[in-house]
N, C-alpha and C positions, 0 to 999 in steps of 0.2 A: 503493500501499500505506500503510495506516495502522497504525501501529506503536508501541506503548506502551512507554516504558522505565522499568524497574522503578528505584526508587531503592534505597540501601543504607544502613542506619543502625546506628550504633555505641552500644549502651547500655553505659554505665559501671557499676559496681557496685564497691563496698567490701566486699570477703568477709569483714572484721572485724567489720562492720555488719550485714550481713543474712546471714550464714550462707550465702552463696553456694556454698561447695564442698559442703555436705551438699546442698543443694537441687538442683544438677545431680546429684550423682551418683546420687541416686534417679530422677530423669528419665532419663539414659541407659540405666536399667536397664530403662526401659519404653517404650512409645510415648506416654506422656503430654504434650501440650504444656507448656512454659515459660512463665508467666504473669509478665509484667513490667508496672510503673506507669511511666508517663513523664510528666514534668511540663511539658516544652517540645516544640514541634512535633507534638503530638498530631493536628493538622487535617493536616497534610502525609504523615502516614505512612498508608500503604494496603496493602489487601490484596494479597500479591504482591509486596511490598517486599524486598529481603534484608535480614537482622537479625544483628547480631554481639552476642557480649556479651564485654567486656571486663573483666576482675579488675583492678582497682586495688589498689596496695599491693606487699606480697611478692608473688614470683612472678607479677608482672603480665603480661598479655598476653590476647590472645582466646582464651576457653575454651569458647566455643561458635557456631555458625552455623546460621541456619534461615532459614525465610520468614514472613512477617507474615501470619495468618490471621484 
């Protein structure tokens, strides 16, 4: 059996610099995808990998999860 394991990625966002809270609140009300720009590891990130969004700063923590499409 040839099984491929998906990687997991944690994308850190500073809510005070990016407006993360407002952006995510509009996405949770619809089925629209969330778009993020990455600066590192872009060649290692693959469709089907797990994705987590980490809010840095006040009220920090994982605020979204999904799959890379």
